C-alpha positions as MATLAB code, in Angstrom:
seq = 'XXXXXXXXXXXXXXXXXXXXXXXXXXXXXXXXXXXXXXXXXXXXXXXXXXXXXXXXXXXXXXXXXXXXXXXXXXXXXXXXXXXXXXXXXXXXXXXXXXXXXXXXXXXXXXXXXXXXXXXXXXXXXXXXXXXXXXXXXXXXXXXXXXXXXXXXXXXXXXXXXXXXXXXXXXXXXXXXXXXXXXXXXXXXXXXXXXXXXXXXXXXXXXXXXXXXXXXXXXXXXXXXXXXXXXXXXXXXXXXXXXXXXXXXXXXXXXXXXXXXXXXXXXXXXXXXXXXXXXXXXXXXXXXXXXXXXXXXXXXXXXXXXXXXXXXXXXXXXXXXXXXXXXXXXXXXXXXXXXXXXXXXXXXXXXXXXXXXXXXXXXXXXXXXXXXXXXXXXXXXXXXXXXXXXXXXXXXXXXXXXXXXXXXXXXXXXXXXXXXXXXXXXXXXXXXXXXXXXXXXXXXXXXXXXXXXXXXXXXXXXXXXXXXXXXXXXXXXXXXXXXXXXXXXXXXXXXXXXXXXXXXXXXX';
ca = [
     -27.683  -46.495   11.732;
     -28.894  -45.220   15.125;
     -26.418  -42.361   14.744;
     -28.649  -40.997   11.983;
     -31.915  -41.489   13.892;
     -33.999  -38.319   14.023;
     -36.104  -37.005   16.861;
     -39.853  -36.852   16.276;
     -41.280  -33.414   15.470;
     -44.345  -34.348   17.526;
     -42.178  -35.180   20.539;
     -40.205  -31.930   20.162;
     -43.382  -29.877   20.052;
     -44.797  -31.751   23.069;
     -41.594  -31.128   25.052;
     -41.815  -27.426   24.212;
     -45.358  -27.189   25.607;
     -44.862  -29.202   28.766;
     -45.230  -27.522   32.151;
     -43.514  -28.289   35.421;
     -40.119  -27.835   36.953;
     -38.220  -28.089   33.640;
     -40.382  -25.563   31.741;
     -38.988  -22.198   30.723;
     -40.926  -18.968   31.227;
     -42.749  -17.763   28.083;
     -42.374  -13.999   28.317;
     -41.108  -12.740   24.908;
     -43.368  -11.031   22.360;
     -42.460  -10.098   18.758;
     -40.914   -6.746   19.729;
     -38.752   -8.462   22.372;
     -37.517  -10.945   19.755;
     -36.708   -8.206   17.247;
     -34.746   -6.223   19.826;
     -33.032   -9.445   20.916;
     -31.780   -9.860   17.364;
     -30.774   -6.207   17.042;
     -29.025   -6.460   20.400;
     -26.966   -9.401   19.092;
     -26.134   -7.910   15.690;
     -25.298   -4.256   16.333;
     -22.000   -4.154   18.151;
     -18.375   -3.775   17.146;
     -19.228   -4.365   13.485;
     -20.918   -1.037   12.869;
     -18.293    0.928   14.820;
     -15.111   -0.871   13.741;
     -15.383   -3.345   10.842;
     -17.106   -0.881    8.491;
     -14.022    1.340    8.436;
     -11.505   -1.491    8.211;
     -13.354   -3.107    5.292;
     -13.434    0.206    3.429;
      -9.802    1.116    4.042;
      -8.254   -2.285    3.236;
     -10.596   -4.053    0.863;
     -13.691   -2.439   -0.688;
     -13.167    1.350   -0.626;
     -16.392    3.433   -0.827;
     -18.166    0.274   -2.123;
     -18.167   -1.134    1.400;
     -21.906   -0.561    1.461;
     -22.111   -3.127   -1.384;
     -20.165   -5.564    0.804;
     -22.702   -4.939    3.551;
     -25.601   -5.535    1.186;
     -24.063   -8.771   -0.171;
     -23.675  -10.177    3.339;
     -27.210   -9.048    4.171;
     -28.534  -10.998    1.177;
     -26.460  -14.101    2.094;
     -27.759  -13.872    5.678;
     -31.282  -13.383    4.376;
     -31.161  -16.791    2.652;
     -30.132  -18.393    5.925;
     -32.612  -16.185    7.855;
     -35.549  -17.407    5.750;
     -34.544  -20.985    6.464;
     -34.164  -20.254   10.179;
     -37.613  -18.639   10.158;
     -39.273  -21.746    8.716;
     -37.462  -24.048   11.115;
     -38.247  -21.868   14.156;
     -41.968  -21.804   13.300;
     -42.084  -25.527   12.518;
     -39.950  -26.713   15.424;
     -40.472  -23.974   18.079;
     -38.046  -25.495   20.596;
     -34.983  -24.108   22.373;
     -31.685  -25.117   20.838;
     -31.762  -23.442   17.420;
     -29.786  -25.266   14.707;
     -28.989  -28.130   17.088;
     -32.680  -28.989   17.479;
     -33.380  -28.483   13.761;
     -30.555  -30.886   12.834;
     -31.885  -33.486   15.360;
     -35.262  -33.362   13.640;
     -33.934  -33.650   10.090;
     -30.439  -35.167    9.852;
     -30.058  -37.281   12.970;
     -28.328  -37.334   16.320;
     -24.727  -37.343   15.108;
     -25.243  -34.260   12.913;
     -27.179  -32.636   15.786;
     -24.225  -33.217   18.081;
     -21.839  -31.744   15.524;
     -23.926  -28.604   15.123;
     -24.529  -28.338   18.898;
     -20.781  -28.562   19.559;
     -20.227  -26.083   16.729;
     -22.712  -23.639   18.340;
     -20.606  -23.790   21.498;
     -17.768  -22.446   19.372;
     -19.963  -19.713   17.857;
     -21.705  -18.406   20.979;
     -19.029  -18.958   23.651;
     -16.111  -17.732   21.489;
     -18.327  -14.923   20.189;
     -19.194  -13.743   23.679;
     -15.544  -13.940   24.732;
     -14.406  -11.994   21.628;
     -16.961   -9.258   22.208;
     -15.990   -9.174   25.908;
     -12.416   -8.268   25.004;
     -13.730   -5.601   22.620;
     -16.036   -4.227   25.322;
     -13.073   -3.879   27.678;
     -11.105   -1.929   25.080;
     -13.962    0.506   24.401;
     -14.627    1.012   28.129;
     -10.953    1.810   28.755;
     -11.082    4.301   25.833;
     -14.251    5.933   27.165;
     -12.879    6.225   30.726;
      -9.688    7.692   29.285;
     -11.673   10.479   27.593;
     -13.263   11.181   30.964;
      -9.831   11.370   32.656;
      -9.991    7.951   34.322;
      -7.040    5.698   33.578;
      -6.936    2.009   34.547;
      -3.627    0.109   34.894;
      -2.580   -1.868   31.788;
      -1.968   -4.980   33.881;
      -5.694   -5.140   34.693;
      -7.131   -4.207   31.292;
      -5.293   -6.601   29.001;
      -5.049  -10.366   28.656;
      -1.858  -12.012   30.007;
      -1.388  -13.509   26.522;
      -1.218  -12.047   23.017;
      -1.499  -13.780   19.646;
       1.508  -13.094   17.391;
       1.791  -13.796   13.672;
       4.972  -14.816   11.875;
       5.375  -11.260   10.540;
       5.118   -9.837   14.058;
       7.692  -12.324   15.302;
      10.056  -11.148   12.546;
       9.497   -7.532   13.671;
       9.968   -8.742   17.317;
       7.501   -6.200   18.668;
       3.720   -6.026   18.636;
       2.467   -3.431   21.075;
       4.707   -1.446   23.450;
       1.639   -0.304   25.410;
       0.954   -3.928   26.342;
       4.644   -4.749   26.765;
       4.264   -7.528   24.177;
       7.379   -8.846   22.548;
       6.655  -11.451   19.904;
       9.366  -14.034   20.407;
       7.392  -16.987   18.992;
       4.489  -17.483   16.618;
       1.250  -18.091   18.553;
       0.605  -17.170   22.201;
       3.097  -14.886   23.951;
       3.106  -13.440   27.456;
       2.216   -9.802   27.877;
       3.069   -9.203   31.542;
      -0.554   -8.312   32.305;
      -2.466  -10.090   35.079;
      -6.083  -10.271   33.883;
      -8.516   -8.372   31.690;
     -10.727   -7.396   34.617;
     -13.322   -5.288   32.722;
     -13.914   -8.175   30.291;
     -14.461  -10.638   33.137;
     -16.775   -8.126   34.883;
     -19.097   -7.619   31.902;
     -19.483  -11.381   31.308;
     -20.264  -11.927   35.008;
     -22.779   -9.080   34.949;
     -24.618  -10.324   31.867;
     -24.653  -13.911   33.209;
     -26.217  -12.689   36.447;
     -28.954  -10.829   34.519;
     -29.702  -13.968   32.504;
     -29.993  -16.123   35.646;
     -32.435  -13.681   37.246;
     -34.922  -14.099   34.401;
     -35.640  -13.937   30.661;
     -38.138  -11.092   31.157;
     -35.620   -9.054   33.069;
     -32.960   -9.875   30.485;
     -35.272   -8.695   27.711;
     -35.970   -5.433   29.524;
     -32.244   -4.728   29.900;
     -31.654   -5.623   26.273;
     -34.547   -3.406   25.077;
     -33.162   -0.420   26.934;
     -29.659   -0.968   25.549;
     -31.008   -1.385   21.970;
     -32.994    1.836   22.164;
     -29.954    3.766   23.360;
     -27.465    2.322   20.840;
     -29.798    2.662   17.853;
     -30.387    6.295   18.877;
     -26.574    6.840   18.902;
     -26.230    5.176   15.482;
     -28.906    7.483   14.109;
     -27.104   10.436   15.701;
     -23.929    9.414   13.824;
     -25.909    9.350   10.566;
     -27.555   12.714   11.290;
     -24.231   14.428   12.050;
     -22.484   12.702    9.162;
     -25.040   13.754    6.559;
     -24.068   17.369    7.108;
     -20.397   16.637    6.266;
     -20.689   14.409    3.190;
     -18.380   15.220    0.279;
     -19.561   13.238   -2.733;
     -16.018   13.333   -4.172;
     -15.120   10.774   -1.494;
     -17.385    8.255   -3.241;
     -15.418    8.480   -6.517;
     -14.413    6.001   -7.718;
     -16.998    3.813   -6.026;
     -14.842    0.728   -6.538;
     -11.112    1.683   -6.575;
      -9.005   -0.281   -9.069;
      -7.416   -3.520   -7.953;
      -3.902   -3.072   -6.583;
      -2.766   -6.372   -8.087;
      -3.466   -8.338   -4.940;
      -6.692  -10.371   -4.728;
      -9.050   -8.875   -2.174;
      -7.628   -5.353   -2.267;
     -10.138   -3.146   -4.103;
     -11.856   -4.053   -7.346;
     -14.709   -6.555   -7.153;
     -12.465   -9.040   -5.396;
     -12.029   -6.407   -2.667;
     -15.812   -6.023   -2.380;
     -16.114   -9.798   -1.877;
     -13.210   -9.914    0.603;
     -14.802   -7.000    2.453;
     -18.002   -9.023    2.668;
     -16.063  -11.863    4.287;
     -14.665   -9.429    6.861;
     -17.953   -7.739    7.777;
     -19.779  -11.061    8.061;
     -18.760  -11.024   11.733;
     -20.925   -7.908   12.123;
     -24.040   -9.896   11.170;
     -23.557  -12.785   13.578;
     -26.360  -12.917   16.121;
     -29.716  -13.009   14.381;
     -29.659  -16.806   14.622;
     -29.443  -16.515   18.400;
     -33.101  -15.362   18.392;
     -34.107  -18.920   17.508;
     -32.561  -20.297   20.708;
     -35.272  -18.477   22.701;
     -38.195  -20.270   20.990;
     -39.382  -21.889   24.218;
     -39.501  -18.497   25.911;
     -41.605  -16.850   23.180;
     -45.302  -16.353   23.844;
     -46.335  -17.380   20.344;
     -43.248  -18.880   18.684;
     -44.939  -20.126   15.492;
     -45.979  -16.582   14.593;
     -43.370  -14.435   16.354;
     -40.074  -16.241   15.727;
     -39.992  -15.460   11.961;
     -40.840  -11.838   12.795;
     -37.975  -11.647   15.303;
     -35.408  -13.302   13.023;
     -36.199  -11.535    9.742;
     -37.193   -8.215   11.348;
     -33.939   -7.800   13.264;
     -31.887   -8.819   10.203;
     -33.712   -6.316    7.978;
     -33.323   -3.411   10.416;
     -29.625   -4.070   10.987;
     -28.829   -4.537    7.308;
     -30.434   -1.166    6.504;
     -28.522    0.561    9.312;
     -25.226   -1.014    8.223;
     -25.674    0.115    4.621;
     -26.589    3.675    5.609;
     -23.762    4.051    8.144;
     -21.106    2.684    5.749;
     -22.274    5.016    2.943;
     -22.282    8.047    5.239;
     -18.895    7.183    6.761;
     -17.129    6.860    3.393;
     -18.806   10.066    2.253;
     -17.486   12.042    5.243;
     -13.778   11.275    4.828;
     -11.538    9.496    2.290;
     -11.819    5.721    2.707;
      -8.091    5.303    3.193;
      -8.276    7.158    6.504;
     -10.722    4.671    8.063;
      -8.305    1.871    8.901;
      -7.902    2.690   12.614;
      -9.394    0.928   15.601;
     -12.160    3.564   15.997;
     -13.013    4.679   12.429;
     -16.364    6.299   13.285;
     -14.837    8.408   16.051;
     -11.858    9.229   13.767;
     -14.186   10.400   11.005;
     -16.111   12.600   13.440;
     -12.873   14.140   14.658;
     -11.717   14.779   11.093;
     -14.853   16.752   10.198;
     -14.731   18.741   13.445;
     -17.720   17.203   15.170;
     -18.083   18.211   18.846;
     -16.252   16.164   21.473;
     -19.502   15.053   23.067;
     -20.427   13.262   19.845;
     -17.259   11.176   19.999;
     -17.944   10.366   23.649;
     -21.465    9.237   22.698;
     -19.994    6.984   19.992;
     -17.836    5.270   22.611;
     -20.883    4.943   24.890;
     -22.773    3.425   21.943;
     -19.989    0.922   21.360;
     -19.875   -0.052   25.047;
     -23.672   -0.470   25.159;
     -23.774   -2.274   21.844;
     -21.136   -4.805   22.804;
     -22.782   -5.348   26.179;
     -26.068   -6.471   24.592;
     -24.204   -8.714   22.139;
     -22.604  -10.533   25.098;
     -26.008  -10.899   26.740;
     -27.619  -12.546   23.698;
     -24.624  -14.771   22.955;
     -24.630  -16.094   26.522;
     -28.371  -16.615   26.319;
     -27.958  -18.621   23.104;
     -25.207  -20.802   24.519;
     -27.076  -21.660   27.710;
     -30.214  -22.587   25.731;
     -28.245  -24.907   23.458;
     -26.833  -26.672   26.544;
     -30.382  -26.862   27.965;
     -31.609  -28.683   24.848;
     -28.596  -31.034   24.680;
     -29.022  -31.897   28.343;
     -32.721  -32.701   27.915;
     -31.665  -35.142   25.167;
     -29.060  -36.789   27.459;
     -26.065  -35.763   25.354;
     -24.510  -33.748   28.212;
     -24.996  -33.874   31.973;
     -28.237  -33.076   33.776;
     -26.752  -29.799   34.973;
     -27.449  -28.286   31.529;
     -31.177  -28.829   31.841;
     -31.600  -27.682   35.465;
     -34.205  -24.896   35.660;
     -34.266  -22.487   38.611;
     -37.508  -23.001   40.618;
     -38.098  -19.244   41.023;
     -36.571  -17.573   37.939;
     -37.515  -20.349   35.448;
     -34.164  -20.058   33.659;
     -31.532  -22.745   32.937;
     -29.389  -21.302   35.692;
     -26.621  -23.882   35.972;
     -25.879  -23.883   32.223;
     -25.878  -20.064   32.335;
     -23.512  -19.979   35.310;
     -21.101  -22.587   33.893;
     -21.130  -20.874   30.494;
     -20.472  -17.528   32.168;
     -17.501  -18.927   34.140;
     -15.953  -20.507   31.028;
     -16.444  -17.385   28.894;
     -15.180  -15.110   31.663;
     -11.967  -17.149   31.943;
     -11.471  -17.101   28.141;
     -12.149  -13.393   27.811;
      -9.921  -12.586   30.781;
      -6.830  -14.508   29.682;
      -6.988  -15.056   25.905;
      -6.275  -12.372   23.259;
      -8.762  -10.973   20.749;
      -6.732  -12.232   17.784;
      -7.135  -15.860   18.768;
     -10.778  -15.703   19.879;
     -12.035  -13.845   16.795;
     -10.729  -16.496   14.422;
     -12.956  -19.168   15.965;
     -16.315  -17.441   15.506;
     -16.989  -16.925   11.789;
     -16.423  -20.484   10.621;
     -18.644  -21.903   13.391;
     -21.508  -19.619   12.414;
     -21.219  -20.307    8.703;
     -21.255  -24.087    9.322;
     -24.453  -23.660   11.371;
     -26.067  -21.697    8.539;
     -25.135  -24.382    5.978;
     -26.751  -27.131    8.076;
     -29.930  -25.163    8.761;
     -30.385  -24.416    5.044;
     -29.828  -28.105    4.286;
     -32.207  -29.081    7.097;
     -35.135  -27.041    5.679;
     -34.631  -28.650    2.271;
     -34.480  -32.172    3.741;
     -37.507  -31.682    6.017;
     -39.612  -30.415    3.091;
     -38.895  -33.690    1.295;
     -39.277  -36.019    4.312;
     -42.269  -34.335    5.983;
     -44.259  -32.303    3.447;
     -47.326  -32.782    5.650;
     -45.999  -30.772    8.606;
     -47.772  -27.561    9.672;
     -45.439  -24.686    8.666;
     -46.730  -21.315    9.905;
     -43.885  -19.713    7.906;
     -42.683  -21.226    4.642;
     -39.355  -20.382    3.006;
     -40.189  -19.053   -0.466;
     -38.792  -20.313   -3.780;
     -37.867  -23.775   -2.623;
     -35.280  -25.208   -3.107;
     -33.590  -22.159   -4.614;
     -33.325  -20.193   -1.339;
     -31.646  -22.944    0.761;
     -29.342  -23.856   -2.134;
     -28.256  -20.238   -2.483;
     -27.833  -20.023    1.296;
     -25.583  -23.111    1.296;
     -23.525  -21.804   -1.634;
     -23.113  -18.319   -0.157;
     -22.007  -19.634    3.252;
     -19.623  -22.203    1.737;
     -18.201  -19.400   -0.432;
     -17.567  -17.214    2.636;
     -16.035  -20.202    4.431;
     -13.654  -20.666    1.506;
     -12.256  -17.143    2.073;
     -11.180  -17.989    5.647;
      -7.533  -18.830    6.408;
      -6.340  -22.444    6.489;
      -5.455  -22.267   10.198;
      -9.076  -21.374   10.980;
     -10.223  -24.556    9.256;
      -7.608  -26.503   11.235;
      -8.942  -25.159   14.535;
     -12.487  -26.137   13.511;
     -11.345  -29.672   12.727;
      -9.564  -29.974   16.086;
     -12.624  -28.609   17.894;
     -14.898  -31.139   16.149;
     -12.514  -34.021   16.990;
     -12.713  -33.023   20.660;
     -16.499  -33.061   20.285;
     -16.460  -36.552   18.795;
     -14.481  -37.840   21.771;
     -17.103  -36.384   24.153;
     -20.044  -37.710   22.106;
     -18.801  -41.288   21.764;
     -17.411  -41.283   25.315;
     -20.495  -39.889   27.034;
     -23.260  -38.543   24.807;
     -24.104  -41.659   22.791;
     -24.176  -43.875   25.897;
     -26.531  -41.499   27.751;
     -28.685  -40.355   24.836;
     -32.419  -40.587   25.536;
     -33.090  -41.385   21.873;
     -30.446  -44.133   21.758;
     -31.957  -45.771   24.867;
     -35.406  -45.613   23.302;
     -34.069  -47.260   20.128;
     -32.361  -50.018   22.166;
     -35.581  -50.733   24.082;
     -37.825  -50.547   21.025;
     -39.894  -47.652   22.427;
     -38.915  -44.869   20.014;
     -41.852  -42.404   19.781;
     -43.057  -41.345   16.306;
];
């Protein structure tokens, strides 16, 4: 039964307020938290996934797909906001699960967050490298392929049958799964992860300043895209709003709108990372809900507007390329400098996503280490910078290796399902905690209980059901590895388990 023992809310709050060598620096205000969320959300999604979802699945109704995902995320966001104000401690869903569902569930969600944040940062790192190479190419600077691609590529069965994937990468698909490309290392991807890790080690205040600057620039570029696009809208491109189904589920019709929502969900990942910075917020009880819900609202609005403008500029079928926004601008004759700014926006946007994902991962390790579930290195705080520097450095090294040698196709499959599982458990945690501890002070309360968490659980489980079977298999394998680590190390070194054994468990 000790596996289901929960950690006291009082103890969690006391740990968050303690001073000394293990304390993090409280430097983030509400605006910092909102921009942190925007920095995590606006990245490749707005520049790439919008076009792909329109061309392949939803047609001009892609903005409805965006709205549906925004609503689904709002259910989870409201639950995150209550948890973050009630349990204002670093660790996000891991800490919330520890307080509501017990240590074993907390370990599962903590291990799952490793999959979300680390794989997410690595995925975005590969995308950042691709956009940087594209931008430098427009400026006449060409980097060698051997230093801008991973030495491996993920090949599907269909690509094996065709025997060729990408001549530019010298990839010949001879077997399903990982194949050699002939490249040495994706150097730009490794560089950006190392750079963002260094900024995070130096300090949370400095990290927030860098993120704020990037967010201002990339939002300005997104608004520029909207301003230019509005002058080239042809309303005929919006008719029919939902193209008829082709006979295949998920290709146009309402099934296509739903399938498009599953695809663009990746674009919304990141607002939950705001909650990992609770111990670095000046007034977490008040400001964490503002940061979580504010960033989600701003980004949902921007996504809906951009997707509507994009499908109004050009026929939706022409948006299936790797750079749909730039392609649309080229099709309507927009100046070349606009297309260059779009690439700059993509590079900046992806850079801030990596920053926030690495921040989230290191803070989860910090919390797990304080609880004894992983080594003391995770909880080590730099005496000058007041950041969990060792967890940041080790996370950066692992992510840099993954982003430098693994292909985008493999990394991207690991992120969505990890995030959705985290959302399910947070929604369940709010519901459980309301029943177990109705007396707790809740500066923010999720409205319409228990309808909102139930809808959040159902929406996330529904999106999980649309994911391929092999993605589920990878999640199961990842969790099994986590169980080996927990029962081999974590349970034996858990602070809570030792307190239970000695009869000194705090209440």
